[in-house]
N, CA, C, O and CB atoms as a CASP TS submission, in Angstrom:
PFRMAT TS
TARGET T0000
AUTHOR 0000-0000-0000
METHOD Language model
MODEL 1
PARENT N/A
ATOM      1  N   PHE     1      40.331  57.652  25.964  1.00  0.00           N
ATOM      2  CA  PHE     1      39.740  57.473  24.651  1.00  0.00           C
ATOM      3  C   PHE     1      39.909  58.756  23.855  1.00  0.00           C
ATOM      4  O   PHE     1      39.741  59.859  24.376  1.00  0.00           O
ATOM      5  CB  PHE     1      38.250  57.082  24.760  1.00  0.00           C
ATOM      6  N   ARG     2      40.238  58.593  22.605  1.00  0.00           N
ATOM      7  CA  ARG     2      40.385  59.760  21.732  1.00  0.00           C
ATOM      8  C   ARG     2      39.214  59.805  20.760  1.00  0.00           C
ATOM      9  O   ARG     2      38.593  58.781  20.477  1.00  0.00           O
ATOM     10  CB  ARG     2      41.740  59.719  20.961  1.00  0.00           C
ATOM     11  N   VAL     3      38.915  61.001  20.251  1.00  0.00           N
ATOM     12  CA  VAL     3      37.770  61.156  19.360  1.00  0.00           C
ATOM     13  C   VAL     3      37.924  60.423  18.037  1.00  0.00           C
ATOM     14  O   VAL     3      36.927  60.152  17.368  1.00  0.00           O
ATOM     15  CB  VAL     3      37.535  62.603  19.095  1.00  0.00           C
ATOM     16  N   ASP     4      39.146  60.100  17.645  1.00  0.00           N
ATOM     17  CA  ASP     4      39.340  59.389  16.381  1.00  0.00           C
ATOM     18  C   ASP     4      39.153  57.882  16.519  1.00  0.00           C
ATOM     19  O   ASP     4      39.402  57.144  15.566  1.00  0.00           O
ATOM     20  CB  ASP     4      40.721  59.679  15.836  1.00  0.00           C
ATOM     21  N   GLY     5      38.716  57.408  17.697  1.00  0.00           N
ATOM     22  CA  GLY     5      38.441  55.983  17.885  1.00  0.00           C
ATOM     23  C   GLY     5      39.637  55.184  18.355  1.00  0.00           C
ATOM     24  O   GLY     5      39.586  53.954  18.352  1.00  0.00           O
ATOM     25  N   THR     6      40.702  55.834  18.755  1.00  0.00           N
ATOM     26  CA  THR     6      41.876  55.117  19.269  1.00  0.00           C
ATOM     27  C   THR     6      41.993  55.364  20.771  1.00  0.00           C
ATOM     28  O   THR     6      41.297  56.207  21.339  1.00  0.00           O
ATOM     29  CB  THR     6      43.181  55.568  18.531  1.00  0.00           C
ATOM     30  N   THR     7      42.889  54.610  21.393  1.00  0.00           N
ATOM     31  CA  THR     7      43.119  54.788  22.828  1.00  0.00           C
ATOM     32  C   THR     7      44.537  55.290  23.047  1.00  0.00           C
ATOM     33  O   THR     7      45.418  55.109  22.206  1.00  0.00           O
ATOM     34  CB  THR     7      42.881  53.462  23.605  1.00  0.00           C
ATOM     35  N   MET     8      44.732  55.917  24.180  1.00  0.00           N
ATOM     36  CA  MET     8      46.048  56.430  24.536  1.00  0.00           C
ATOM     37  C   MET     8      46.294  56.062  25.990  1.00  0.00           C
ATOM     38  O   MET     8      45.422  56.274  26.833  1.00  0.00           O
ATOM     39  CB  MET     8      46.151  57.985  24.308  1.00  0.00           C
ATOM     40  N   GLY     9      47.449  55.521  26.296  1.00  0.00           N
ATOM     41  CA  GLY     9      47.714  55.094  27.668  1.00  0.00           C
ATOM     42  C   GLY     9      46.915  53.840  27.966  1.00  0.00           C
ATOM     43  O   GLY     9      46.901  52.904  27.166  1.00  0.00           O
ATOM     44  N   GLY    10      46.264  53.816  29.085  1.00  0.00           N
ATOM     45  CA  GLY    10      45.436  52.679  29.426  1.00  0.00           C
ATOM     46  C   GLY    10      45.941  51.958  30.658  1.00  0.00           C
ATOM     47  O   GLY    10      46.901  52.391  31.296  1.00  0.00           O
ATOM     48  N   PRO    11      45.287  50.854  30.989  1.00  0.00           N
ATOM     49  CA  PRO    11      45.652  50.118  32.203  1.00  0.00           C
ATOM     50  C   PRO    11      46.963  49.351  32.041  1.00  0.00           C
ATOM     51  O   PRO    11      47.406  49.097  30.921  1.00  0.00           O
ATOM     52  CB  PRO    11      44.538  49.153  32.582  1.00  0.00           C
ATOM     53  N   ILE    12      47.572  48.989  33.149  1.00  0.00           N
ATOM     54  CA  ILE    12      48.780  48.149  33.121  1.00  0.00           C
ATOM     55  C   ILE    12      48.332  46.719  32.843  1.00  0.00           C
ATOM     56  O   ILE    12      47.540  46.151  33.595  1.00  0.00           O
ATOM     57  CB  ILE    12      49.596  48.242  34.481  1.00  0.00           C
ATOM     58  N   LEU    13      48.843  46.145  31.762  1.00  0.00           N
ATOM     59  CA  LEU    13      48.444  44.799  31.357  1.00  0.00           C
ATOM     60  C   LEU    13      49.485  43.748  31.711  1.00  0.00           C
ATOM     61  O   LEU    13      49.180  42.556  31.711  1.00  0.00           O
ATOM     62  CB  LEU    13      48.180  44.766  29.875  1.00  0.00           C
ATOM     63  N   ASN    14      50.708  44.168  32.012  1.00  0.00           N
ATOM     64  CA  ASN    14      51.774  43.246  32.388  1.00  0.00           C
ATOM     65  C   ASN    14      52.350  43.753  33.706  1.00  0.00           C
ATOM     66  O   ASN    14      53.150  44.688  33.724  1.00  0.00           O
ATOM     67  CB  ASN    14      52.887  43.141  31.264  1.00  0.00           C
ATOM     68  N   ALA    15      51.935  43.125  34.815  1.00  0.00           N
ATOM     69  CA  ALA    15      52.336  43.609  36.142  1.00  0.00           C
ATOM     70  C   ALA    15      53.830  43.456  36.395  1.00  0.00           C
ATOM     71  O   ALA    15      54.419  44.276  37.100  1.00  0.00           O
ATOM     72  CB  ALA    15      51.566  42.870  37.216  1.00  0.00           C
ATOM     73  N   GLU    16      54.454  42.422  35.835  1.00  0.00           N
ATOM     74  CA  GLU    16      55.877  42.181  36.075  1.00  0.00           C
ATOM     75  C   GLU    16      56.739  43.313  35.528  1.00  0.00           C
ATOM     76  O   GLU    16      57.632  43.803  36.220  1.00  0.00           O
ATOM     77  CB  GLU    16      56.301  40.858  35.448  1.00  0.00           C
ATOM     78  N   PHE    17      56.481  43.726  34.304  1.00  0.00           N
ATOM     79  CA  PHE    17      57.284  44.766  33.666  1.00  0.00           C
ATOM     80  C   PHE    17      56.576  46.120  33.619  1.00  0.00           C
ATOM     81  O   PHE    17      57.125  47.086  33.088  1.00  0.00           O
ATOM     82  CB  PHE    17      57.647  44.340  32.265  1.00  0.00           C
ATOM     83  N   ARG    18      55.354  46.198  34.174  1.00  0.00           N
ATOM     84  CA  ARG    18      54.564  47.431  34.218  1.00  0.00           C
ATOM     85  C   ARG    18      54.287  47.996  32.820  1.00  0.00           C
ATOM     86  O   ARG    18      54.303  49.211  32.621  1.00  0.00           O
ATOM     87  CB  ARG    18      55.284  48.476  35.060  1.00  0.00           C
ATOM     88  N   HIS    19      54.035  47.109  31.862  1.00  0.00           N
ATOM     89  CA  HIS    19      53.699  47.541  30.502  1.00  0.00           C
ATOM     90  C   HIS    19      52.243  47.952  30.441  1.00  0.00           C
ATOM     91  O   HIS    19      51.361  47.268  30.959  1.00  0.00           O
ATOM     92  CB  HIS    19      53.984  46.420  29.477  1.00  0.00           C
ATOM     93  N   LYS    20      52.010  49.073  29.804  1.00  0.00           N
ATOM     94  CA  LYS    20      50.637  49.516  29.544  1.00  0.00           C
ATOM     95  C   LYS    20      50.234  49.049  28.156  1.00  0.00           C
ATOM     96  O   LYS    20      51.058  48.553  27.387  1.00  0.00           O
ATOM     97  CB  LYS    20      50.506  51.071  29.668  1.00  0.00           C
ATOM     98  N   ALA    21      48.962  49.213  27.848  1.00  0.00           N
ATOM     99  CA  ALA    21      48.465  48.819  26.538  1.00  0.00           C
ATOM    100  C   ALA    21      49.248  49.547  25.450  1.00  0.00           C
ATOM    101  O   ALA    21      49.561  50.731  25.579  1.00  0.00           O
ATOM    102  CB  ALA    21      46.954  49.113  26.413  1.00  0.00           C
ATOM    103  N   ALA    22      49.555  48.824  24.381  1.00  0.00           N
ATOM    104  CA  ALA    22      50.330  49.385  23.274  1.00  0.00           C
ATOM    105  C   ALA    22      49.392  49.916  22.199  1.00  0.00           C
ATOM    106  O   ALA    22      49.515  49.569  21.025  1.00  0.00           O
ATOM    107  CB  ALA    22      51.287  48.327  22.680  1.00  0.00           C
ATOM    108  N   GLY    23      48.462  50.754  22.611  1.00  0.00           N
ATOM    109  CA  GLY    23      47.487  51.296  21.661  1.00  0.00           C
ATOM    110  C   GLY    23      46.251  50.429  21.606  1.00  0.00           C
ATOM    111  O   GLY    23      46.184  49.381  22.248  1.00  0.00           O
ATOM    112  N   GLY    24      45.295  50.861  20.855  1.00  0.00           N
ATOM    113  CA  GLY    24      44.057  50.118  20.703  1.00  0.00           C
ATOM    114  C   GLY    24      42.981  50.977  20.076  1.00  0.00           C
ATOM    115  O   GLY    24      43.228  52.110  19.662  1.00  0.00           O
ATOM    116  N   THR    25      41.786  50.423  20.014  1.00  0.00           N
ATOM    117  CA  THR    25      40.658  51.129  19.418  1.00  0.00           C
ATOM    118  C   THR    25      39.433  50.960  20.307  1.00  0.00           C
ATOM    119  O   THR    25      39.378  50.069  21.155  1.00  0.00           O
ATOM    120  CB  THR    25      40.373  50.612  17.984  1.00  0.00           C
ATOM    121  N   TRP    26      38.455  51.832  20.095  1.00  0.00           N
ATOM    122  CA  TRP    26      37.188  51.717  20.787  1.00  0.00           C
ATOM    123  C   TRP    26      36.075  52.134  19.847  1.00  0.00           C
ATOM    124  O   TRP    26      36.291  52.930  18.934  1.00  0.00           O
ATOM    125  CB  TRP    26      37.174  52.569  22.070  1.00  0.00           C
ATOM    126  N   ASN    27      34.882  51.597  20.069  1.00  0.00           N
ATOM    127  CA  ASN    27      33.727  52.039  19.305  1.00  0.00           C
ATOM    128  C   ASN    27      32.454  51.791  20.099  1.00  0.00           C
ATOM    129  O   ASN    27      32.367  50.867  20.907  1.00  0.00           O
ATOM    130  CB  ASN    27      33.664  51.323  17.946  1.00  0.00           C
ATOM    131  N   MET    28      31.475  52.642  19.845  1.00  0.00           N
ATOM    132  CA  MET    28      30.153  52.495  20.439  1.00  0.00           C
ATOM    133  C   MET    28      29.207  52.066  19.336  1.00  0.00           C
ATOM    134  O   MET    28      29.322  52.518  18.197  1.00  0.00           O
ATOM    135  CB  MET    28      29.671  53.820  21.123  1.00  0.00           C
ATOM    136  N   PHE    29      28.268  51.190  19.679  1.00  0.00           N
ATOM    137  CA  PHE    29      27.335  50.698  18.670  1.00  0.00           C
ATOM    138  C   PHE    29      26.024  50.312  19.343  1.00  0.00           C
ATOM    139  O   PHE    29      25.960  50.141  20.560  1.00  0.00           O
ATOM    140  CB  PHE    29      27.932  49.492  17.899  1.00  0.00           C
ATOM    141  N   GLN    30      24.994  50.180  18.535  1.00  0.00           N
ATOM    142  CA  GLN    30      23.678  49.756  19.005  1.00  0.00           C
ATOM    143  C   GLN    30      23.549  48.253  18.778  1.00  0.00           C
ATOM    144  O   GLN    30      23.870  47.747  17.702  1.00  0.00           O
ATOM    145  CB  GLN    30      22.533  50.538  18.275  1.00  0.00           C
ATOM    146  N   ALA    31      23.083  47.560  19.784  1.00  0.00           N
ATOM    147  CA  ALA    31      22.871  46.113  19.671  1.00  0.00           C
ATOM    148  C   ALA    31      21.442  45.803  20.112  1.00  0.00           C
ATOM    149  O   ALA    31      20.904  46.444  21.015  1.00  0.00           O
ATOM    150  CB  ALA    31      23.916  45.310  20.534  1.00  0.00           C
ATOM    151  N   VAL    32      20.847  44.822  19.468  1.00  0.00           N
ATOM    152  CA  VAL    32      19.507  44.388  19.845  1.00  0.00           C
ATOM    153  C   VAL    32      19.649  43.078  20.603  1.00  0.00           C
ATOM    154  O   VAL    32      20.233  42.109  20.118  1.00  0.00           O
ATOM    155  CB  VAL    32      18.573  44.227  18.592  1.00  0.00           C
ATOM    156  N   ARG    33      19.097  43.083  21.801  1.00  0.00           N
ATOM    157  CA  ARG    33      19.196  41.914  22.671  1.00  0.00           C
ATOM    158  C   ARG    33      17.794  41.391  22.902  1.00  0.00           C
ATOM    159  O   ARG    33      16.857  42.163  23.102  1.00  0.00           O
ATOM    160  CB  ARG    33      19.902  42.257  24.025  1.00  0.00           C
ATOM    161  N   LYS    34      17.657  40.085  22.873  1.00  0.00           N
ATOM    162  CA  LYS    34      16.362  39.499  23.185  1.00  0.00           C
ATOM    163  C   LYS    34      16.063  39.762  24.652  1.00  0.00           C
ATOM    164  O   LYS    34      16.923  39.576  25.513  1.00  0.00           O
ATOM    165  CB  LYS    34      16.336  37.971  22.869  1.00  0.00           C
ATOM    166  N   SER    35      14.856  40.190  24.926  1.00  0.00           N
ATOM    167  CA  SER    35      14.505  40.477  26.309  1.00  0.00           C
ATOM    168  C   SER    35      14.206  39.189  27.058  1.00  0.00           C
ATOM    169  O   SER    35      13.901  38.158  26.459  1.00  0.00           O
ATOM    170  CB  SER    35      13.303  41.425  26.377  1.00  0.00           C
ATOM    171  N   THR    36      14.300  39.270  28.367  1.00  0.00           N
ATOM    172  CA  THR    36      13.952  38.111  29.183  1.00  0.00           C
ATOM    173  C   THR    36      12.444  38.007  29.259  1.00  0.00           C
ATOM    174  O   THR    36      11.731  38.998  29.097  1.00  0.00           O
ATOM    175  CB  THR    36      14.571  38.211  30.603  1.00  0.00           C
ATOM    176  N   ARG    37      11.975  36.828  29.501  1.00  0.00           N
ATOM    177  CA  ARG    37      10.525  36.615  29.581  1.00  0.00           C
ATOM    178  C   ARG    37       9.978  37.244  30.854  1.00  0.00           C
ATOM    179  O   ARG    37      10.515  37.056  31.946  1.00  0.00           O
ATOM    180  CB  ARG    37      10.184  35.104  29.536  1.00  0.00           C
ATOM    181  N   GLU    38       8.917  37.978  30.687  1.00  0.00           N
ATOM    182  CA  GLU    38       8.200  38.499  31.847  1.00  0.00           C
ATOM    183  C   GLU    38       6.959  37.647  32.046  1.00  0.00           C
ATOM    184  O   GLU    38       6.580  36.863  31.177  1.00  0.00           O
ATOM    185  CB  GLU    38       7.827  40.010  31.667  1.00  0.00           C
ATOM    186  N   GLU    39       6.351  37.808  33.167  1.00  0.00           N
ATOM    187  CA  GLU    39       5.181  37.001  33.481  1.00  0.00           C
ATOM    188  C   GLU    39       4.098  37.219  32.428  1.00  0.00           C
ATOM    189  O   GLU    39       3.742  38.357  32.120  1.00  0.00           O
ATOM    190  CB  GLU    39       4.646  37.340  34.888  1.00  0.00           C
ATOM    191  N   GLY    40       3.584  36.137  31.886  1.00  0.00           N
ATOM    192  CA  GLY    40       2.519  36.221  30.899  1.00  0.00           C
ATOM    193  C   GLY    40       3.026  36.364  29.467  1.00  0.00           C
ATOM    194  O   GLY    40       2.212  36.471  28.551  1.00  0.00           O
ATOM    195  N   GLN    41       4.346  36.369  29.238  1.00  0.00           N
ATOM    196  CA  GLN    41       4.889  36.495  27.885  1.00  0.00           C
ATOM    197  C   GLN    41       5.710  35.254  27.561  1.00  0.00           C
ATOM    198  O   GLN    41       6.330  34.646  28.433  1.00  0.00           O
ATOM    199  CB  GLN    41       5.756  37.781  27.746  1.00  0.00           C
ATOM    200  N   ASP    42       5.694  34.900  26.287  1.00  0.00           N
ATOM    201  CA  ASP    42       6.596  33.838  25.860  1.00  0.00           C
ATOM    202  C   ASP    42       7.722  34.461  25.048  1.00  0.00           C
ATOM    203  O   ASP    42       7.731  35.674  24.840  1.00  0.00           O
ATOM    204  CB  ASP    42       5.843  32.750  25.032  1.00  0.00           C
ATOM    205  N   ALA    43       8.664  33.658  24.589  1.00  0.00           N
ATOM    206  CA  ALA    43       9.865  34.177  23.915  1.00  0.00           C
ATOM    207  C   ALA    43       9.535  34.946  22.638  1.00  0.00           C
ATOM    208  O   ALA    43      10.245  35.891  22.292  1.00  0.00           O
ATOM    209  CB  ALA    43      10.810  33.031  23.585  1.00  0.00           C
ATOM    210  N   GLU    44       8.465  34.557  21.927  1.00  0.00           N
ATOM    211  CA  GLU    44       8.147  35.219  20.659  1.00  0.00           C
ATOM    212  C   GLU    44       7.498  36.593  20.865  1.00  0.00           C
ATOM    213  O   GLU    44       7.667  37.474  20.022  1.00  0.00           O
ATOM    214  CB  GLU    44       7.223  34.336  19.831  1.00  0.00           C
ATOM    215  N   THR    45       6.771  36.794  21.947  1.00  0.00           N
ATOM    216  CA  THR    45       6.069  38.063  22.131  1.00  0.00           C
ATOM    217  C   THR    45       6.852  39.069  22.967  1.00  0.00           C
ATOM    218  O   THR    45       6.480  40.241  23.017  1.00  0.00           O
ATOM    219  CB  THR    45       4.737  37.813  22.775  1.00  0.00           C
ATOM    220  N   ALA    46       7.924  38.640  23.622  1.00  0.00           N
ATOM    221  CA  ALA    46       8.721  39.573  24.421  1.00  0.00           C
ATOM    222  C   ALA    46       9.437  40.537  23.476  1.00  0.00           C
ATOM    223  O   ALA    46      10.084  40.093  22.528  1.00  0.00           O
ATOM    224  CB  ALA    46       9.750  38.810  25.326  1.00  0.00           C
ATOM    225  N   PRO    47       9.336  41.839  23.712  1.00  0.00           N
ATOM    226  CA  PRO    47       9.957  42.810  22.795  1.00  0.00           C
ATOM    227  C   PRO    47      11.486  42.795  22.912  1.00  0.00           C
ATOM    228  O   PRO    47      12.022  42.614  24.006  1.00  0.00           O
ATOM    229  CB  PRO    47       9.424  44.230  23.082  1.00  0.00           C
ATOM    230  N   PRO    48      12.184  42.982  21.794  1.00  0.00           N
ATOM    231  CA  PRO    48      13.643  43.056  21.867  1.00  0.00           C
ATOM    232  C   PRO    48      14.074  44.365  22.528  1.00  0.00           C
ATOM    233  O   PRO    48      13.357  45.364  22.471  1.00  0.00           O
ATOM    234  CB  PRO    48      14.266  42.934  20.457  1.00  0.00           C
ATOM    235  N   ILE    49      15.234  44.351  23.144  1.00  0.00           N
ATOM    236  CA  ILE    49      15.760  45.532  23.833  1.00  0.00           C
ATOM    237  C   ILE    49      16.960  46.055  23.057  1.00  0.00           C
ATOM    238  O   ILE    49      17.907  45.313  22.794  1.00  0.00           O
ATOM    239  CB  ILE    49      16.155  45.200  25.310  1.00  0.00           C
ATOM    240  N   THR    50      16.921  47.346  22.688  1.00  0.00           N
ATOM    241  CA  THR    50      18.051  47.979  22.022  1.00  0.00           C
ATOM    242  C   THR    50      18.910  48.641  23.084  1.00  0.00           C
ATOM    243  O   THR    50      18.405  49.374  23.934  1.00  0.00           O
ATOM    244  CB  THR    50      17.581  49.014  20.950  1.00  0.00           C
ATOM    245  N   GLN    51      20.216  48.381  23.033  1.00  0.00           N
ATOM    246  CA  GLN    51      21.106  48.973  24.013  1.00  0.00           C
ATOM    247  C   GLN    51      22.356  49.511  23.331  1.00  0.00           C
ATOM    248  O   GLN    51      22.790  48.998  22.300  1.00  0.00           O
ATOM    249  CB  GLN    51      21.478  47.952  25.090  1.00  0.00           C
ATOM    250  N   THR    52      22.925  50.555  23.926  1.00  0.00           N
ATOM    251  CA  THR    52      24.183  51.112  23.454  1.00  0.00           C
ATOM    252  C   THR    52      25.307  50.353  24.138  1.00  0.00           C
ATOM    253  O   THR    52      25.302  50.191  25.358  1.00  0.00           O
ATOM    254  CB  THR    52      24.277  52.649  23.736  1.00  0.00           C
ATOM    255  N   ARG    53      26.278  49.886  23.347  1.00  0.00           N
ATOM    256  CA  ARG    53      27.384  49.099  23.886  1.00  0.00           C
ATOM    257  C   ARG    53      28.711  49.756  23.514  1.00  0.00           C
ATOM    258  O   ARG    53      28.810  50.468  22.515  1.00  0.00           O
ATOM    259  CB  ARG    53      27.330  47.641  23.361  1.00  0.00           C
ATOM    260  N   LEU    54      29.718  49.504  24.330  1.00  0.00           N
ATOM    261  CA  LEU    54      31.064  50.021  24.111  1.00  0.00           C
ATOM    262  C   LEU    54      32.007  48.834  24.017  1.00  0.00           C
ATOM    263  O   LEU    54      31.996  47.958  24.882  1.00  0.00           O
ATOM    264  CB  LEU    54      31.499  51.003  25.252  1.00  0.00           C
ATOM    265  N   ARG    55      32.828  48.800  22.963  1.00  0.00           N
ATOM    266  CA  ARG    55      33.824  47.748  22.788  1.00  0.00           C
ATOM    267  C   ARG    55      35.207  48.397  22.739  1.00  0.00           C
ATOM    268  O   ARG    55      35.452  49.302  21.942  1.00  0.00           O
ATOM    269  CB  ARG    55      33.544  46.913  21.491  1.00  0.00           C
ATOM    270  N   VAL    56      36.101  47.923  23.595  1.00  0.00           N
ATOM    271  CA  VAL    56      37.471  48.432  23.663  1.00  0.00           C
ATOM    272  C   VAL    56      38.411  47.290  23.328  1.00  0.00           C
ATOM    273  O   VAL    56      38.333  46.220  23.931  1.00  0.00           O
ATOM    274  CB  VAL    56      37.795  49.035  25.073  1.00  0.00           C
ATOM    275  N   ARG    57      39.312  47.514  22.356  1.00  0.00           N
ATOM    276  CA  ARG    57      40.318  46.523  21.955  1.00  0.00           C
ATOM    277  C   ARG    57      41.702  47.090  22.252  1.00  0.00           C
ATOM    278  O   ARG    57      42.078  48.124  21.700  1.00  0.00           O
ATOM    279  CB  ARG    57      40.181  46.150  20.435  1.00  0.00           C
ATOM    280  N   LEU    58      42.467  46.418  23.125  1.00  0.00           N
ATOM    281  CA  LEU    58      43.791  46.887  23.514  1.00  0.00           C
ATOM    282  C   LEU    58      44.858  45.880  23.092  1.00  0.00           C
ATOM    283  O   LEU    58      44.687  44.676  23.285  1.00  0.00           O
ATOM    284  CB  LEU    58      43.853  47.130  25.030  1.00  0.00           C
ATOM    285  N   LEU    59      45.963  46.369  22.516  1.00  0.00           N
ATOM    286  CA  LEU    59      47.093  45.520  22.160  1.00  0.00           C
ATOM    287  C   LEU    59      47.903  45.219  23.415  1.00  0.00           C
ATOM    288  O   LEU    59      48.264  46.126  24.165  1.00  0.00           O
ATOM    289  CB  LEU    59      47.982  46.195  21.075  1.00  0.00           C
ATOM    290  N   VAL    60      48.186  43.932  23.636  1.00  0.00           N
ATOM    291  CA  VAL    60      48.919  43.521  24.827  1.00  0.00           C
ATOM    292  C   VAL    60      50.413  43.544  24.528  1.00  0.00           C
ATOM    293  O   VAL    60      50.861  42.879  23.594  1.00  0.00           O
ATOM    294  CB  VAL    60      48.472  42.110  25.297  1.00  0.00           C
ATOM    295  N   PRO    61      51.204  44.308  25.315  1.00  0.00           N
ATOM    296  CA  PRO    61      52.648  44.386  25.089  1.00  0.00           C
ATOM    297  C   PRO    61      53.346  43.145  25.641  1.00  0.00           C
ATOM    298  O   PRO    61      52.697  42.399  26.375  1.00  0.00           O
ATOM    299  CB  PRO    61      53.230  45.659  25.739  1.00  0.00           C
ATOM    300  N   PRO    62      54.593  42.870  25.352  1.00  0.00           N
ATOM    301  CA  PRO    62      55.447  43.646  24.466  1.00  0.00           C
ATOM    302  C   PRO    62      55.388  43.184  23.009  1.00  0.00           C
ATOM    303  O   PRO    62      55.806  43.921  22.117  1.00  0.00           O
ATOM    304  CB  PRO    62      56.862  43.582  24.954  1.00  0.00           C
ATOM    305  N   GLU    63      54.873  41.967  22.751  1.00  0.00           N
ATOM    306  CA  GLU    63      54.882  41.451  21.369  1.00  0.00           C
ATOM    307  C   GLU    63      53.815  42.086  20.490  1.00  0.00           C
ATOM    308  O   GLU    63      53.964  42.126  19.268  1.00  0.00           O
ATOM    309  CB  GLU    63      54.688  39.950  21.377  1.00  0.00           C
ATOM    310  N   LYS    64      52.747  42.580  21.090  1.00  0.00           N
ATOM    311  CA  LYS    64      51.625  43.196  20.370  1.00  0.00           C
ATOM    312  C   LYS    64      50.936  42.208  19.433  1.00  0.00           C
ATOM    313  O   LYS    64      50.404  42.595  18.393  1.00  0.00           O
ATOM    314  CB  LYS    64      52.111  44.403  19.575  1.00  0.00           C
ATOM    315  N   GLU    65      50.951  40.924  19.811  1.00  0.00           N
ATOM    316  CA  GLU    65      50.286  39.905  19.003  1.00  0.00           C
ATOM    317  C   GLU    65      48.927  39.527  19.575  1.00  0.00           C
ATOM    318  O   GLU    65      48.073  39.007  18.857  1.00  0.00           O
ATOM    319  CB  GLU    65      51.161  38.669  18.895  1.00  0.00           C
ATOM    320  N   LYS    66      48.722  39.787  20.868  1.00  0.00           N
ATOM    321  CA  LYS    66      47.455  39.457  21.513  1.00  0.00           C
ATOM    322  C   LYS    66      46.627  40.721  21.686  1.00  0.00           C
ATOM    323  O   LYS    66      47.163  41.820  21.832  1.00  0.00           O
ATOM    324  CB  LYS    66      47.691  38.769  22.879  1.00  0.00           C
ATOM    325  N   VAL    67      45.316  40.546  21.668  1.00  0.00           N
ATOM    326  CA  VAL    67      44.395  41.668  21.826  1.00  0.00           C
ATOM    327  C   VAL    67      43.448  41.347  22.978  1.00  0.00           C
ATOM    328  O   VAL    67      42.858  40.268  23.030  1.00  0.00           O
ATOM    329  CB  VAL    67      43.600  41.947  20.502  1.00  0.00           C
ATOM    330  N   LEU    68      43.313  42.288  23.891  1.00  0.00           N
ATOM    331  CA  LEU    68      42.356  42.179  24.983  1.00  0.00           C
ATOM    332  C   LEU    68      41.107  42.947  24.565  1.00  0.00           C
ATOM    333  O   LEU    68      41.184  44.134  24.247  1.00  0.00           O
ATOM    334  CB  LEU    68      42.950  42.730  26.338  1.00  0.00           C
ATOM    335  N   VAL    69      39.953  42.271  24.564  1.00  0.00           N
ATOM    336  CA  VAL    69      38.698  42.897  24.156  1.00  0.00           C
ATOM    337  C   VAL    69      37.768  42.960  25.364  1.00  0.00           C
ATOM    338  O   VAL    69      37.500  41.952  26.018  1.00  0.00           O
ATOM    339  CB  VAL    69      38.031  42.114  22.977  1.00  0.00           C
ATOM    340  N   MET    70      37.286  44.167  25.643  1.00  0.00           N
ATOM    341  CA  MET    70      36.308  44.374  26.714  1.00  0.00           C
ATOM    342  C   MET    70      35.073  45.006  26.088  1.00  0.00           C
ATOM    343  O   MET    70      35.175  45.946  25.300  1.00  0.00           O
ATOM    344  CB  MET    70      36.891  45.278  27.872  1.00  0.00           C
ATOM    345  N   GLU    71      33.911  44.483  26.445  1.00  0.00           N
ATOM    346  CA  GLU    71      32.671  45.009  25.884  1.00  0.00           C
ATOM    347  C   GLU    71      31.599  45.012  26.961  1.00  0.00           C
ATOM    348  O   GLU    71      31.531  44.104  27.789  1.00  0.00           O
ATOM    349  CB  GLU    71      32.215  44.178  24.658  1.00  0.00           C
ATOM    350  N   GLY    72      30.763  46.042  26.941  1.00  0.00           N
ATOM    351  CA  GLY    72      29.678  46.097  27.909  1.00  0.00           C
ATOM    352  C   GLY    72      28.650  47.141  27.544  1.00  0.00           C
ATOM    353  O   GLY    72      28.847  47.944  26.631  1.00  0.00           O
ATOM    354  N   GLU    73      27.548  47.117  28.274  1.00  0.00           N
ATOM    355  CA  GLU    73      26.456  48.059  28.038  1.00  0.00           C
ATOM    356  C   GLU    73      26.808  49.423  28.620  1.00  0.00           C
ATOM    357  O   GLU    73      27.346  49.522  29.723  1.00  0.00           O
ATOM    358  CB  GLU    73      25.140  47.534  28.651  1.00  0.00           C
ATOM    359  N   VAL    74      26.497  50.469  27.865  1.00  0.00           N
ATOM    360  CA  VAL    74      26.682  51.842  28.340  1.00  0.00           C
ATOM    361  C   VAL    74      25.412  52.216  29.092  1.00  0.00           C
ATOM    362  O   VAL    74      24.319  52.215  28.525  1.00  0.00           O
ATOM    363  CB  VAL    74      26.975  52.851  27.146  1.00  0.00           C
ATOM    364  N   THR    75      25.565  52.534  30.361  1.00  0.00           N
ATOM    365  CA  THR    75      24.385  52.865  31.159  1.00  0.00           C
ATOM    366  C   THR    75      24.247  54.353  31.385  1.00  0.00           C
ATOM    367  O   THR    75      23.181  54.824  31.779  1.00  0.00           O
ATOM    368  CB  THR    75      24.437  52.158  32.487  1.00  0.00           C
ATOM    369  N   ARG    76      25.324  55.110  31.137  1.00  0.00           N
ATOM    370  CA  ARG    76      25.251  56.564  31.342  1.00  0.00           C
ATOM    371  C   ARG    76      26.183  57.255  30.363  1.00  0.00           C
ATOM    372  O   ARG    76      27.344  56.874  30.220  1.00  0.00           O
ATOM    373  CB  ARG    76      25.618  56.947  32.806  1.00  0.00           C
ATOM    374  N   MET    77      25.663  58.278  29.688  1.00  0.00           N
ATOM    375  CA  MET    77      26.485  59.096  28.801  1.00  0.00           C
ATOM    376  C   MET    77      26.208  60.547  29.139  1.00  0.00           C
ATOM    377  O   MET    77      25.065  60.929  29.388  1.00  0.00           O
ATOM    378  CB  MET    77      26.191  58.794  27.286  1.00  0.00           C
ATOM    379  N   LYS    78      27.249  61.347  29.145  1.00  0.00           N
ATOM    380  CA  LYS    78      27.084  62.775  29.434  1.00  0.00           C
ATOM    381  C   LYS    78      27.903  63.564  28.441  1.00  0.00           C
ATOM    382  O   LYS    78      29.112  63.364  28.327  1.00  0.00           O
ATOM    383  CB  LYS    78      27.507  63.117  30.891  1.00  0.00           C
ATOM    384  N   PHE    79      27.264  64.445  27.732  1.00  0.00           N
ATOM    385  CA  PHE    79      27.950  65.313  26.780  1.00  0.00           C
ATOM    386  C   PHE    79      27.869  66.738  27.295  1.00  0.00           C
ATOM    387  O   PHE    79      26.840  67.152  27.830  1.00  0.00           O
ATOM    388  CB  PHE    79      27.332  65.197  25.351  1.00  0.00           C
ATOM    389  N   PRO    80      28.947  67.486  27.135  1.00  0.00           N
ATOM    390  CA  PRO    80      28.923  68.886  27.619  1.00  0.00           C
ATOM    391  C   PRO    80      27.933  69.751  26.867  1.00  0.00           C
ATOM    392  O   PRO    80      27.803  70.939  27.161  1.00  0.00           O
ATOM    393  CB  PRO    80      30.301  69.504  27.505  1.00  0.00           C
TER
END
């Protein structure tokens, strides 16, 4: 991941020809997720959960017409 929000290199997306991702982008964002019901709470009183998420979009070679999108919750961040 590069600081300008783009990707460099990446995983092999085409095993036959060993093509890597043809570029892409990434971003981190805050999302609000409805919490699961705990004992004694109903859906309206359960507090929403804010989580940091990471979304990575990679161009699939060789045509670069398809995009692979991966997204998930960030559970650990470390800054120097």
